[in-house]
N, C-alpha and C positions, 0 to 999 in steps of 0.2 A: 461351592464355588465352579460357576460353569466351565465347560471344556471350552466352549465358543468363545473368541476375543468379543469381548462386549468393553466399549470404551466412550466414554462421555464429555461434553463439555457443559458445562453450567454457568453461564454468566447471570452475574446479579444488573437486572435493569434500571438502574441507577442513574446511567450517564451512556456515552456512546461507548460503542466496540473497542477497546485501543489495541495498540500493536501486540503488547505483550500476549492478551486473549485471544490475536487471533492466531497468533505463531502456535499457541497453545492448542486450539482447536484445529490449525492445519495437521500438527505432528500426532494429534489423535486420530485424524481424519487418514491419515497416512498410513498410520498402524494397523487398524483397521480393514483398508482396504488391500494393505499387506498381506494380511492373513486371514485376507475372506471372511473378517467378523461384523460387527455391527457398529455404528457411529452416533449417538444417540445425543439429542441436544435437551437439555432442561432447563429451563427458566427458572433461577431461586430467587423469587421475587417476595419472601417474607419482610422485606422490612417495606412496609405499606407505604410508610409515609414519604419512602424516596423513589420506588417504583414507580413507574408511568409505561401506560400505552405506546406512548411517542418512541422509548427507547428500547421497549420489545420489539417494534419496527425496527428501528434500526440497526438493532443486533440480527434480525432476520434478514434486511436488507443488506447488512454486509457480508454473512456469512455466503448468502444467495450471490453475492457479486464474485465472491472469490473461488465460486463454483465448488463450494464445500456441502456436498447434500447429505443431508442427514436419513439415517435408516427408520428411526424411530422418533416420536414426538412431535413438535414440542410439548414437553410436558410442563408443567409451573406447578410450583409446590405452593402456589396459594390455594390450588385446588386438591391438595392430596393431605389436608389438616387432621382426616379423619382416619389415616392411616399412621401419622406421625401419635396421636391419642391412643391408639391401640398398642403401639410399640412402648408407651409408656407406661399404661394401664400392665403390659403386659412384664415390664420390669418390675413396677409395684408389686406386683403377685407375688414376684420370685424374691422379692425382699430388696434389692437390688438398689431401688428409688426411693426416696422419702425427700418431704416434705420440709423445707428449710427456709428462713426468714433472712439466712444470710448477715444478720446483725442490724436488719433495717425494716426493722417492724413495722414502719409506715408504709412500707412499698410492698406488703403483701410475701408471702410464702412461694417460693420457686420450688421446682422439683431438681434433686440433686442424685447424683450417682456419687458415692462414696471410691475414691480410687482405690483399689489394694498397694499396699506395699511391694513392690517390688520392679525390678529393672522392667523396661521395655524395649525392645529391639526390634529391627527390620532390615532385610538386606534391598536397597536403594536398587533398582533397575541402573540407573544414571550414576548415584553418588555412592555406592555400594552401601556396606554397612553404617549404621545410625543406631546409638544406642541412649535412651535417656535412663539415668540411675532413680532408683527408690527416692533417695534424697531430693532429688530436683522436681520430683513430680508435685503437680498440687494437690490438694487434700481432697479435693471432690469436682465433677463435672456438671455444670447445671446443664439439664436437659430440655427445659422447659420454664419460660418467665411466669412471673403469679399471674399475668392474663393469659395464661396456657399456650402460648405462641413457641413453637419449637426455636430453640437455637441454633446456630448455624453446624456445630460439627454434630449436635445430634440429626438434623433434621438429614444431612448429608448421608449420613451411614445407612438411614433408614430407606432411604431413596436408592441408594447404590445396592444394598440387600435387595429389596425389590425390583430393581431393573439388573439384578445379577451382573452386574459390573465387573469385570474380569481381572483389570487393570487401570487404575488412576494414574493420569499423564497430568500434571500440573505444573506450576512455577514453583520453583524451591523457597517460594516465602510463603508456603503452605506446609513446610516440613515440621514448622513448632505445632502444627495441629495435628500432626499423622499418630504422636502417640496417642492423645485423647481416643482418635477415632478407633484405632488398633484396640482399645479397653473395652469401647463401645460396642464392635464387631461380636469380641469374645462374649461378653455379657449378654449377647443377644443369640448368640449359639451359633455364630455364623462364622469361618473363617475369611481373614480379611483379604482383599485383593490383591496384585501386586501392585508396588507405585514404583513411579519413575519421577524425579523433581526435575523439570528443565531447568537450566542458566536461568538467572538473570538477563535482561537485555541493556546495554550500557552503552552509553555514546562513543564516539569514537576518540575522544580522550581517558576513555574510562570510566566516567563518571555515570550517577544517575541519568538515564533517560529524559530529557525534559523536553519541552515542546519545540524548543529550538531545535533540537538534535532530533524530532520526528516522532514525538510521544505524541500525536495526535489521532484522531479517529479515522477506520479504516474508508470512511466517506470520502474523508478529505482527501486522500490518495487518490479515488477514484476522481472527484471532482477537480483534480488536479491533471488529470489525464494519464496516470499509472495504468497500465494493461493489468486484467487481473492475473492473467497468465506468469507475466514477470513478477508480477506482488506475491504468487504462491511461491515461486521458485526462489525468491530473493529471502521470503519467510523461512521455507525448508531450510536453507541453509546458515540461518540462526542458531548457532549452538550445534547444529549437525553437519555432516559433511560425508557421502558416498565411500565405498572401499575405491581405494585410487585402482586405477588401471596401470599396465606397467609402459611404460614409454618406449620409443623406439632406443635409446641410449638405457637402458634396463632401469631407469629412474622410476618413481611412482610420479603419475601424472593424476592432478584432482579436476574432474568435473565439476564445472559451474554451472553452465546453462543445460537445463535441464527438463522435457517436457511431463506433463504429470504421469505419464502413464511410467518413466523412466524412473520418477519420486519416488511412485507406488513400488516398482519392483526392487531399488535399492535401500528403501527405507527400513534399518533395524534400531531399536532403542540403544544399541553396543556400540553405534557409532554418533552416540549423542555424546558432548563434552560437558563434565560438570563444570567449568569456569565460566564465566559470564561471557555471554555472544557480545560481539560488536556490533552497531548500528551504523553502516556507512552510506551515507547520501551519494555520494561519488560513485560507488559500486553500485547502487540501487537505478542510478541514472543512466549509467552505460550500460545495465541489462535493460531499462525499460527500452534503450535504444533502439538492441539488438533486434527485443521483441517486436517494435514498431516496423525496424524495415521486413521482418518477417509477415506481418500484418498488409504491409504497404506490396509483398510479392502474391500475398495469397486471398487478400480480400480486400483490396482497396477502395472498395464501395463503402464498407461500413467507416472506415479512418473518413471517407468522403462527407461521409453524412455527419461524422464528430464534429469535424470544419466548419460545416455550413452552420451546426446548431449552434457551435460557440461565436462564430460572426453573427448569427442573428441576434443572439444575446446581447452583445454588443450595437444592435440595431444597425448593423453593417448591410450593404446592399447584396444579396446572396443571389439574386437573379441577373447578376453582371457578367456572367461568365456560364459558359457551356459546360456538358459534361467532362470532354474532352479537356476543354481547359482546367478545370479543376483537379482533374488527374496531374496536369503538369504542375500544378499549384503546390498541391500536395508533396509530389516528388522533391520537388527542390527546399521544400516546408522542410521534409522530413530529414535533410542532412544538417539542417543547424537547430535541430530542438530534440530533446530528451524526453518530451511529455506531450501528450494530446493537446494541452492545455498552448502547452508554447508552440505547435505547429503555426498558430494564429502569429505569434509575434515577426518573424522573420517576411512576412507576406500583408500583415495587414495595410500596407500602404496601397495595396491594390486595388482593394475594395472601396478607398478615400476618392472624393472629389476634388480634393485639393491636401499637399502638405503641408506643413513647414521645416524648413531645413533647420538642422540641430548646426547650427553656425558656430556655436562654441566648440564643438566635438574637438578631439586632437587631430584627427586623420582627416577632416572637413577643413580646417585653418591649412593644414599642411597642402592640401592638394590645391587652394586656393590663394596661395603664395606665391605658386610660380607664373613667370610672366605672360606665357604663351596660354595661359588658359582660358580667358575670354574670348583672344580672337581662335582659338579651336573650339570654343562651344558656338561663336556665330557659324563656324563652319558646317559642324555638326548638325547645327539646326535646320541650316540651307539645305545640306544634301537629304536630311529626313525629309523635308516640306516636299521635297521632290518625287516621293514614292505616294503614289496613289492609294486611294484606302482599300483598296480591290487588291493591290499586293503587299499589303501591311499584315508582314507576318514573320517570324523568326528567322526564317532563311534569308528573305530578302535584307531585312536590317543587319543580319552578322555580312553579308554581301558588303554591302553601304560601309559598314564599321569597319573591316578591316582595308579596304580601299584608304578609307581616310587615315586608320593608323598606320599604313605604309604611307601614305602622301604625308604626314602633317608630325609624325612620331618615330622615323625609322620602324616601324613594325609594332612598336611598343603600344599593344592594345589598352593597357591600364592608361596609360598618358591621355586617353582618348576617351575611354569608356568611363573614368572614375570620377571627372566632374557632372558626364549627363547622369549617373546613378546618384550624385549627390542630390541633386534638381529634381531627378523623379522619383527617388525612394526618400527624399528627406535626409538619409544619412549615409554612410559610407560601405555600406551593406546592403545587397540585394542578391538575387539570382543571377546567373548571366544576362549580360545585357542584352542581348538579343531576343532571351526567354521574356526578360523585365517589360521591354518595350512590347513585343508582340503581344502580352497579355495587358498591357496598359490601354494600348489602342492609339491608334494615330491622332485622335483628336486630344487626348490625355496628356499623354507623350509632348504633344507641342504645346499645349496651354502651361505645364510644368516650366519647360524651358526657356519660354517666356517671363514667366512668373514674375513680376517688377519687384515685389515686397520682398521675396527669397533673393533675387538677386543682388537686391540692398543690400540686405543683411550679410551677403557674402563679400559685397566691397565693390559690386559691379555696378 
């Protein structure tokens, strides 16, 4: 085994890259970067019927989006058949492999390895000592099928030997394969790598992760508008936590928000828990919100570009606003959303020529039950009409609205602003009323305040 840390991620291209594999890839990557080692990408595509080039593309795209750069590869098992054949021939020459029809003569003969009758044990870097008794071992291990294609357990060992893998870090659903692989390493005359089996990821209810709980493609999270740095931070903490720091009261303080450099510096397999990790959508959303605020402060242009792209995909008029106005829209939307996709939701009404009010909404009904609502709306509309186009901006609008609140509602801005907001935004939520009307512009604001269909729906 090599002195240098060499780890690998070996997904099968039979579908998308799911969260469990992404977390495994990340922990391998962090371990390699922490120890100055090598992170290797291997595509296990021996299942020719189910493996597709499209799935390979998704895997590469997902790892690249997460920023998990590999040092070697990608290597494809389908291109390494000569290596597996040579390994089989070597075992046959040693008398350690033989042909057997396994009780199915009509299916041809497979190549099998007869399992020695002894206990098999190893020290897992996460789960501790694991032992398999001789009486519980299967009598043989199939190395190659009758058509000559290698089995998973054999190909994995041959690859890991050839790539000089020092540590195999994978999900604990692979524990059952480990005893077979250890025996094959020894039969081939090689010391097994160190094994570390990561805990499974469960839902917040403690059950197996389903699609509703988050078991979807990594690219789905990208498309929903989660930031890669937030996703990496969140995935790193699934089953692992850094060494706590001492708080001012002497009690341990556990960090959660950590930059990549901090994760690399802190990552140790000794801090990986053996109990299942819990996937918490609320925590992911809150973490993504924090990272969005950071991006808003450091690189708002990237978020503006993403907002425009999503608006354009909905065939909204993205040429309606200036760059400065987009910065304002983004700042307001970012306070009401936890994802990039969600940024469009609270400000979509700004891109539309007309909105339809949510007349059945509880807060809308409450606002329009008040006796003074229609006289207030008429007064507001009249005052806003007096503002010329050249002076239509948030500062002038705020001045007019404050004066109306003092005159009509004893200074209560909500009593004046909420009915206006409902008519111009279509519902009870929007940015501050002066910013909302400033972004909408004079013509669209007044048209929405006079919209007869919406007024009728609200009882006016």
